[in-house]
C-alpha positions, 0 to 999 in steps of 0.5 A, spaced: 832 172 064 834 178 059 835 177 052 839 182 050 844 181 056 851 184 055 857 179 056 865 181 056 869 175 054 877 176 056 882 172 053 889 174 051 889 169 045 885 172 039 884 166 036 880 163 042 876 170 042 874 169 035 872 162 036 867 164 042 864 170 038 862 165 032 860 159 036 856 163 042 853 168 037 850 162 033 846 160 039 845 166 043 844 171 037 841 177 042 846 177 047 851 183 046 858 180 046 864 184 047 871 181 047 878 184 050 885 181 050 887 183 057 885 185 064 887 192 063 883 192 056 877 189 060 877 194 066 877 200 061 871 197 057 867 196 063 869 204 065 865 206 058 860 201 058 857 196 064 856 189 063 851 184 066 857 178 066 864 178 065 868 171 063 875 171 064 881 166 062 885 165 068 892 165 065 894 171 062 900 176 062 901 182 067 894 181 070 891 174 071 884 172 071 883 172 078 886 179 079 881 181 074 875 179 077 877 181 084 878 188 081 871 187 078 868 185 084 871 192 087 869 196 082 862 193 079 859 188 084 853 187 081 857 184 074 857 177 075 864 174 074 866 167 071 873 164 071 875 159 066 881 155 069 885 149 067 886 144 073 893 146 074 891 153 076 887 150 082 892 153 087 893 159 083 886 161 083 884 160 091 885 167 092 880 169 087 875 165 089 871 170 094 871 175 087 868 169 083 861 167 082 862 161 078 868 157 075 869 153 069 874 148 068 877 147 061 876 144 057 869 146 057 863 146 052 860 152 049 853 149 052 857 149 059 859 156 058 852 159 056 849 155 062 854 159 066 852 165 063 845 164 064 846 162 072 850 169 072 844 173 069 840 170 074 845 171 080 845 179 077 838 179 078 839 177 085 845 182 086 840 188 085 837 186 092 840 191 097 838 186 103 840 180 099 847 183 098 848 185 105 847 178 107 852 176 102 857 181 104 856 179 111 858 171 110 865 169 112 869 167 106 869 160 108 861 160 107 862 164 100 866 158 097 866 152 102 873 150 101 871 142 101 866 143 097 870 148 092 875 142 092 870 137 090 867 141 085 873 142 081 875 135 081 868 133 078 869 138 073 875 136 071 875 131 065 882 128 066 885 121 067 887 123 075 880 125 077 878 118 080 884 118 084 883 124 087 876 122 088 879 117 092 883 121 096 878 126 097 874 120 100 879 118 105 880 125 107 872 126 108 870 120 111 864 123 114 861 126 108 862 119 105 858 116 110 853 122 109 852 120 102 851 113 104 846 115 109 842 118 103 843 112 099 840 107 104 834 112 105 832 111 098 834 104 098 839 104 093 844 100 097 843 095 103 844 097 110 851 094 110 854 096 104 859 102 104 860 104 096 866 108 094 864 115 092 865 114 084 859 108 085 855 113 089 856 119 084 853 113 079 847 112 083 845 119 085 848 124 079 853 130 080 848 135 082 846 131 088 853 129 090 855 137 090 848 139 094 850 134 099 857 136 100 854 143 101 850 141 106 856 137 109 861 143 109 856 148 112 854 144 118 861 142 121 865 137 117 865 132 122 870 126 121 865 121 123 858 120 122 852 117 126 846 115 122 842 115 129 844 121 131 844 126 125 844 134 126 837 136 125 838 141 119 842 136 116 836 131 117 831 136 114 835 136 108 835 129 107 828 128 108 826 133 103 831 130 098 828 123 099 821 125 099 822 129 092 826 123 089 821 118 091 816 123 088 820 123 081 821 116 081 813 115 082 813 119 075 818 115 072 822 121 071 829 119 068 835 119 073 838 126 070 832 129 072 831 126 079 838 128 080 836 135 079 830 135 083 833 131 089 839 137 089 834 142 089 830 139 095 836 138 099 838 145 098 832 149 099 834 151 106 841 153 105 839 160 105 836 159 112 842 156 115 846 162 112 841 167 115 841 164 122 849 164 122 849 172 119 843 175 122 840 170 128 836 175 131 832 177 125 831 170 123 829 168 130 824 174 130 821 173 123 820 165 126 816 168 132 812 173 128 810 167 123 808 163 129 804 169 133 800 171 127 799 164 124 802 166 117 807 163 113 815 164 114 816 167 107 811 173 109 815 175 116 822 174 113 820 179 107 817 183 113 822 183 118 829 182 114 827 184 107 829 178 103 826 171 104 830 164 105 828 161 098 832 167 095 838 167 099 838 159 097 837 160 090 842 166 090 847 161 093 846 155 088 847 160 082 853 162 086 856 155 086 854 153 079 848 149 080 844 148 074 839 154 072 833 149 073 835 147 080 836 155 082 829 156 079 826 150 083 829 153 090 827 160 089 820 158 088 819 152 092 814 155 097 810 159 092 811 155 086 805 160 083 810 166 082 815 162 078 816 164 071 815 157 068 807 156 069 807 148 069 814 146 071 813 139 074 820 138 077 818 145 081 811 142 083 815 136 086 820 140 090 814 144 093 810 137 094 816 135 098 816 141 102 808 141 103 808 133 105 814 134 110 811 140 113 804 136 113 807 130 117 811 133 122 810 132 129 807 139 130 803 138 123 797 141 126 800 148 128 805 149 122 801 146 116 795 150 118 799 156 116 800 154 109 795 154 103 796 148 098 798 151 091 792 148 088 792 153 082 799 151 080 797 143 081 792 144 076 797 148 071 801 142 072 795 137 071 797 133 077 790 133 081 790 126 081 797 124 082 797 128 089 794 123 093 799 118 091 805 122 092 802 124 099 801 116 101 808 115 099 811 121 103 807 120 109 812 115 112 818 119 111 815 125 115 819 129 120 818 135 124 824 139 122 822 141 115 
């Protein structure tokens, strides 16, 4: 992540900008910050000097934040775009979603703004890849920002007194999603088979990132009104298996619930990019899969060779786009090849990789698929996890399936 990143803040209130200048500079002194009091001024500023990220308030006279970011998307597509909005602006910003990489609900902390900018910088690096840009541009609008996920994301970010009521309303309108989350809770033995807790309780059990990840999976796979745990679609089941394995390993390591939430969410989202690629470029995905089987090599090599980009890169890009934390984005991006990650001894990344490895190893076609993948022994050693590996394997063996 570049230390000297260029960031533009746009707000019609100069006092807000002045406060941001003082607080952000103290925490990220190497960032180059520019401040504009209108959308028009921001566009002129961008004409003169490019920016890595633009952060705009929603409510401004003449040109609101959504309109500004739509203009930035057209003229400067590789600038990451973040919209700050109050909850009352939800309907007003709907038309700006396709042009918005992240949105933050006000009030939000300085750290939340900083983390959103850092995710924007990660996303900007991805947006320099023409093959990945091509896939994103070919995605239907309902996949770029799935409406059901957007609504839940907005509710969870809102800290006001009505959020619990709105979560209940959301649950009533999306019963299949609640049943999916309950299925995940049963697999982890967090609830009894006969229990059906409400969404507020499920959020307490899992954490926000897991709930959002499950909502992404749900919205990208049909949004059925009912859910049958005995007849789960294979792509959804594959995600649940990976999430269950990763969370189980993290619990074996005694990790805190907040870290387990991040690890589980990353494992759940590992294959979202593949699901999108199958929708946008199905023939190329099928060809890369066939090539991997014919040549007995890993899928990442053939995806890069046939498509020019791998599914972990697409998954990570989408996770950054949807505002998942940067630890989740990194774990997704390198879940096949952890040794290539910038963090050389990330135990959370190793756990996500291990879930992928064991899910493949214990599948019904294990002898065909597992042979194509070497174990990342060097990274395991970097994380000092050689002695733990066998215990992790014993835990995951009963959870395996042939879809991971």
